[in-house]
C-alpha positions in Angstrom: 0.0 0.0 0.0 1.3 3.5 -0.9 0.9 6.4 1.5 0.9 10.1 0.7 3.5 11.6 3.0 3.7 15.2 4.4 6.4 17.2 6.2 5.8 18.1 9.8 7.8 19.0 12.8 8.5 17.5 16.2 9.4 19.7 19.2 11.5 18.6 22.1 12.1 20.8 25.1 15.0 20.1 27.5 13.5 19.6 31.0 10.0 18.8 29.7 10.5 16.2 27.0 8.3 15.8 23.9 4.5 16.3 23.6 2.6 13.0 23.5 -1.0 12.0 23.0 -2.4 10.4 26.2 -5.6 8.5 25.8 -8.7 10.1 27.3 -12.5 9.8 27.0 -12.9 13.5 27.9 -12.9 14.9 24.4 -13.8 13.9 20.8 -10.2 13.4 19.7 -9.7 10.5 22.2 -6.5 12.0 23.5 -5.0 15.0 25.3 -1.6 16.5 24.9 0.8 15.8 27.8 4.6 15.7 28.2 6.7 12.6 28.1 8.1 13.6 31.5 4.7 13.1 33.1 4.9 10.1 35.4 1.1 9.5 35.0 1.3 8.5 31.3 2.8 5.5 29.5 6.2 6.0 27.8 4.6 4.3 24.8 2.1 7.1 24.1 2.2 8.4 20.5 4.4 11.4 20.0 2.5 14.5 18.9 3.8 16.3 15.8 2.9 19.8 14.5 1.9 20.6 10.9 3.5 23.9 10.2 5.4 27.0 11.5 2.2 28.7 12.6 1.0 25.7 14.6 4.5 25.4 16.1 4.6 29.0 17.2 1.1 28.7 18.7 2.1 25.5 20.5 5.2 27.1 22.0 3.2 30.2 23.1 0.4 28.3 24.7 1.8 25.0 25.9 5.5 25.7 26.9 6.1 27.2 30.3 7.9 30.5 30.2 10.9 29.0 32.1 11.5 26.6 29.2 10.7 29.0 26.3 14.4 29.5 25.3 16.2 28.7 22.1 18.8 26.9 24.1 16.2 24.5 25.4 13.9 24.0 22.4 14.9 21.8 19.4 12.8 21.5 16.3 13.1 18.2 14.4 11.7 17.9 10.8 9.7 14.7 10.3 7.7 13.0 7.6 4.4 11.3 8.4 1.6 9.7 6.4 -1.0 12.3 5.2 -3.7 12.6 7.8 -1.5 11.5 10.7 -0.4 13.8 13.5 1.8 11.4 15.5 4.8 9.1 15.6 5.8 6.1 17.7 8.5 6.6 20.2 10.9 4.5 18.2 10.1 6.5 15.0 10.8 9.8 16.9 14.1 8.5 18.3 15.2 7.3 14.8 14.4 10.8 13.4 16.6 12.5 16.0 14.6 12.8 19.3 16.6 12.3 22.5 15.8 9.0 24.2 16.2 10.7 27.5 12.9 12.5 26.8 11.1 9.2 27.9 13.5 8.5 30.8 13.0 11.8 32.6 10.3 12.4 35.1 9.3 15.7 36.7 7.3 16.0 40.0 6.1 19.0 41.9 5.5 18.5 45.7 4.1 20.5 48.5 5.5 19.8 52.0 3.4 20.9 55.0 3.8 20.6 58.7 4.8 22.4 61.9 8.1 23.9 63.0 9.4 26.1 65.7 8.3 29.0 63.5 4.8 27.8 63.2 2.9 26.1 60.3 5.0 25.7 57.1 4.1 24.9 53.6 7.0 24.6 51.1 7.0 23.8 47.4 9.7 21.9 45.6 10.3 20.5 42.1 12.1 17.2 41.5 13.5 15.7 38.3 15.0 12.3 37.8 14.9 9.1 35.9 11.9 6.8 35.7 13.8 4.2 37.8 14.6 6.8 40.5 11.0 7.8 40.6 9.8 4.2 40.9 12.2 3.7 43.8 10.8 6.8 45.6 13.7 9.1 45.2 11.4 12.1 44.9 9.8 11.3 48.3 13.2 10.8 49.8 14.2 14.3 48.7 11.0 15.7 50.1 11.7 14.2 53.5 15.2 15.5 53.4 13.9 18.9 52.7 11.5 18.6 55.6 14.4 17.6 57.9 16.5 20.6 56.9 13.5 22.9 57.5 12.8 21.1 60.8 9.3 20.3 59.8 7.7 17.9 62.2 5.5 15.1 60.9 5.5 16.4 57.3 2.7 15.8 54.9 3.8 15.5 51.3 1.5 16.0 48.3 2.7 15.5 44.7 1.1 17.4 41.8 -0.9 14.3 40.8 -2.1 13.8 44.4 -3.0 17.4 45.2 -6.8 17.0 45.4 -6.8 18.0 49.1 -4.7 21.1 48.4 -6.9 22.1 45.5 -10.1 21.6 47.5 -8.6 23.7 50.4 -7.5 26.4 48.0 -10.9 26.4 46.3 -12.5 26.8 49.8 -10.2 29.7 50.7 -10.8 31.4 47.4 -14.5 31.1 47.7 -14.4 32.5 51.2 -12.3 35.4 50.0 -15.0 36.1 47.4 -17.6 36.1 50.2 -15.6 38.5 52.3 -14.5 40.8 49.5 -17.5 41.9 47.4 -15.2 43.8 45.0 -13.5 40.5 44.2 -16.7 38.6 43.7 -18.2 41.4 41.6 -15.2 41.5 39.3 -15.3 37.8 38.7 -19.1 37.6 38.3 -19.1 40.5 35.8 -16.5 38.6 33.7 -18.5 35.4 33.9 -21.6 37.3 32.8 -19.9 38.7 29.7 -18.6 35.2 28.9 -22.2 33.8 29.1 -23.5 36.6 26.9 -20.8 36.0 24.3 -21.5 32.3 24.1 -25.2 33.0 23.4 -24.6 35.9 21.0 -25.5 35.7 17.3 -22.2 37.1 16.0 -23.2 36.8 12.3 -25.9 39.4 12.7 -24.2 41.6 15.3 -24.1 45.4 14.5 -20.5 46.7 14.4 -21.2 49.5 16.8 -22.9 47.1 19.2 -19.9 44.7 18.9 -17.5 47.5 19.8 -19.7 48.4 22.8 -19.6 44.7 24.0 -15.8 44.6 23.5 -15.3 47.7 25.6 -17.5 46.2 28.4 -15.5 43.0 28.3 -12.2 44.9 28.3 -13.3 46.9 31.4 -14.4 43.8 33.3 -11.2 42.0 32.5 -9.1 45.0 33.7 -11.2 45.2 36.9 -10.8 41.4 37.5 -7.1 41.4 37.0 -6.6 44.5 39.2 -8.7 43.2 42.1 -7.2 39.7 41.9 -3.7 41.0 42.0 -4.5 43.2 45.0 -6.1 40.1 46.7 -2.9 38.0 46.1 -0.8 40.9 47.4 -2.9 41.0 50.6 -2.8 37.3 51.0 1.0 37.2 50.8 1.7 39.8 53.4 1.7 37.6 56.5 3.5 34.6 54.9 6.6 33.5 56.6 6.6 29.9 55.7 8.6 29.8 52.5 11.6 27.7 51.8 13.9 30.6 52.3 14.2 32.6 55.5 14.3 35.8 53.6 11.3 38.1 53.6 8.7 37.4 51.0 8.6 39.9 48.1 5.3 41.3 47.1 4.0 40.2 43.7 5.1 42.3 40.8 2.9 45.2 40.1 0.5 44.9 37.1 1.3 46.8 33.9 -2.4 47.0 33.2 -3.9 50.4 33.3 -5.5 50.9 36.8 -9.3 50.9 36.9 -11.7 52.4 39.5 -12.9 48.9 40.3 -16.2 47.1 39.6 -19.5 48.9 39.9 -22.2 47.6 42.2 -24.9 50.0 41.0 
């Protein structure tokens, strides 16, 4: 059988690996894009390839963390795949120039919480190692060593894929902040209201002047939300003394967004 072939590209990022297609029933495609350094996925997942420069640039912009968005860390590998295909096997990718270490490296984020002489502590660390080291629990060993250095008693350790308790607690805290700060709740509710209106809007028959009016409203609500959220984060960080370093916590960077008078309640 003869296949029509087409040129595509494979991206590999040092420290993250290559994008792969992990099976899922949560969307119509039947897969979601993950990284080969993810311990939760099989190393045999198909390798995701990109069709052209525009798609590549969009992927880098949306899917690659800022810390890894460097020419020194990103390598683009030209590949040829059958027409209609957007993936390669691991063996094919390696034969075309992908680094085998992409599938041997694992990244884990962990939160370590407990008590110390300074009071409650909650530290965040990142770990990277081989699949074998991960299987042997090297990441947990490093977390316990970190807790020992910080004199954290009876530490509780949560990895990024076991952080349901933390996410639930953070969601609870965030919702309570919304209850106690009407300006925060109002800013978020206004943005949600505009999102709902946009989803139900007949854009094909929308008058240009009306469209401009809606865009200005959405812009204002977004500016309000960003401004209020940043102030809320700033306030929340003030009493924090439980970071990994004993140095004072720096306030979050100021926003470059034009200040707004805040959301209106009437």
